[in-house]
C-alpha positions as CSV (number, residue, x, y, z in Angstrom):
1,M,0.1,0.1,0.0
2,N,2.6,2.2,-0.4
3,E,1.6,3.5,-3.6
4,L,-0.6,5.7,-1.6
5,L,2.4,7.7,-0.3
6,Y,4.0,8.1,-3.6
7,G,1.3,10.2,-5.2
8,I,1.2,12.8,-2.5
9,N,3.7,15.2,-0.7
10,I,4.5,14.9,2.7
11,E,2.7,18.1,4.1
12,E,-0.5,16.5,2.6
13,I,0.0,13.4,4.4
14,E,0.7,15.0,7.6
15,R,-2.6,17.3,7.1
16,I,-4.7,14.1,6.8
17,T,-2.9,11.8,9.3
18,G,-1.9,14.3,11.9
19,E,1.3,12.2,12.2
20,E,4.9,13.8,12.6
21,L,6.9,14.7,9.5
22,K,9.8,12.4,10.8
23,V,7.4,9.5,10.9
24,I,6.1,10.2,7.4
25,K,9.5,10.3,6.0
26,K,10.4,6.9,7.4
27,W,7.0,5.6,5.9
28,K,8.1,6.9,2.5
29,K,11.7,5.5,2.9
30,G,10.1,2.2,3.9
31,T,12.1,2.0,7.3
32,K,8.9,2.2,9.1
33,P,5.6,0.0,8.6
34,I,2.6,2.3,8.0
35,P,-0.1,1.7,10.4
36,E,-3.3,-0.3,8.9
37,S,-5.5,2.5,10.3
38,T,-3.4,5.1,8.4
39,L,-3.5,3.3,5.3
40,R,-7.1,3.0,5.5
41,L,-7.5,6.8,6.2
42,L,-5.3,7.5,3.0
43,R,-7.2,5.5,0.9
44,L,-10.4,6.7,1.9
45,H,-9.1,10.5,1.5
46,L,-7.1,10.1,-1.9
47,T,-9.7,7.3,-3.6
48,G,-12.7,8.5,-1.9
49,D,-13.7,4.7,-1.1
50,A,-15.7,4.4,1.9
51,S,-15.4,0.6,2.1
52,A,-11.4,1.5,2.8
53,L,-12.5,2.5,6.2
54,L,-15.8,1.1,7.2
55,G,-15.6,-2.3,5.5
56,D,-16.9,-4.4,2.6
57,E,-20.6,-3.8,3.3
58,W,-19.6,-0.2,1.9
59,K,-18.1,-1.2,-1.3
60,G,-19.3,1.2,-4.1
61,Y,-20.0,4.1,-1.8
62,R,-17.7,7.0,-2.5
63,F,-16.7,10.5,-1.3
64,V,-16.0,12.7,-4.0
65,G,-15.4,16.5,-3.2
66,N,-17.7,17.4,-0.7
67,L,-20.3,14.8,-2.0
68,F,-21.4,11.5,-0.9
69,Y,-22.2,9.0,-3.6
70,V,-24.4,5.8,-3.1
71,P,-24.3,3.1,-5.9
72,E,-28.0,3.2,-6.3
73,W,-28.3,7.0,-7.1
74,R,-26.5,8.7,-9.7
75,N,-26.0,12.4,-8.0
76,G,-24.1,12.7,-4.7
77,F,-25.5,14.1,-1.6
78,A,-24.2,17.0,0.2
79,P,-23.7,17.1,4.0
80,H,-27.2,19.1,4.4
81,E,-29.0,16.6,2.2
82,I,-28.0,13.7,4.4
83,R,-29.0,15.5,7.6
84,A,-32.2,16.4,5.9
85,L,-32.7,12.6,5.3
86,F,-32.7,11.9,9.0
87,W,-35.3,14.9,9.6
88,K,-37.5,13.5,6.5
89,C,-37.3,10.0,8.0
90,Q,-38.9,11.6,11.4
91,Q,-41.3,13.6,9.5
92,I,-42.7,10.4,7.5
93,W,-42.8,8.3,10.7
94,S,-45.0,11.2,12.4
95,L,-47.2,11.5,9.4
96,Q,-47.6,7.8,9.2
97,R,-48.7,7.9,12.9
98,E,-51.1,10.7,11.9
99,I,-52.5,8.7,9.1
100,D,-53.1,5.6,11.4
101,F,-54.7,7.8,14.1
102,L,-57.1,9.4,11.4
103,K,-58.1,6.0,9.8
104,L,-58.8,4.9,13.2
105,E,-60.9,8.2,13.7
106,M,-62.9,7.5,10.4
107,E,-63.5,4.1,11.7
108,K,-65.2,5.0,14.7
109,R,-67.0,7.7,12.7
110,D,-68.4,5.5,10.3
111,E,-69.7,3.3,13.1
112,V,-71.4,6.4,14.8
113,I,-72.9,7.1,11.2
114,N,-74.0,3.5,10.7
115,N,-75.8,3.6,14.3
116,L,-77.4,6.8,13.6
117,E,-78.7,5.4,10.1
118,V,-80.3,2.6,11.9
119,K,-82.0,4.9,14.5
120,A,-83.1,7.1,11.8
121,D,-84.7,4.3,9.7
122,F,-86.3,3.0,13.1
123,Y,-87.7,6.4,13.7
124,R,-88.8,7.0,9.9
125,R,-90.8,3.5,10.3
126,Q,-92.2,4.5,13.6
127,L,-93.5,7.8,12.2
128,V,-94.9,6.0,9.2
129,L,-97.0,3.8,11.5
130,E,-98.1,6.2,13.7
131,S,-99.3,8.5,11.0
132,R,-101.2,5.3,9.8
133,F,-102.7,4.7,13.0
134,G,-103.4,8.3,13.4
135,W,-105.2,8.2,10.0
136,I,-107.3,5.1,11.1
137,L,-108.2,6.8,14.3
138,H,-109.2,10.0,12.7
139,K,-111.4,8.0,10.3
140,S,-113.0,5.5,12.9
141,F,-114.1,8.5,15.1
142,S,-115.0,11.0,12.6
């Protein structure tokens, strides 16, 4: 993995890793082994390959410039867009709970309406019966 060190100057490696210049010079000469964590960090910084630091499940995920690229998506995500995704997830969860609550309310209201329709039908029949009975009484005693 020493090829990572040859394409970049010492000051840049110092900035990326935070290591001292003497140690970096030893790495470049090959007199001191480069720690695996440093190699992973350099690979992430230089190639943008997220799997270099995070593991094989991140293959295809890349950091290029200030954007994070996902294999299933053509355009990269800026940091504010990634933060917005978490807010959107919370918003969707909240709206889903509200939808479930409103569905339950609609079911309750439908039940109330059905009960009121049954009562209205009963009173309508009662009114017709009482009207007929009243008409019969009127005819009988007139």
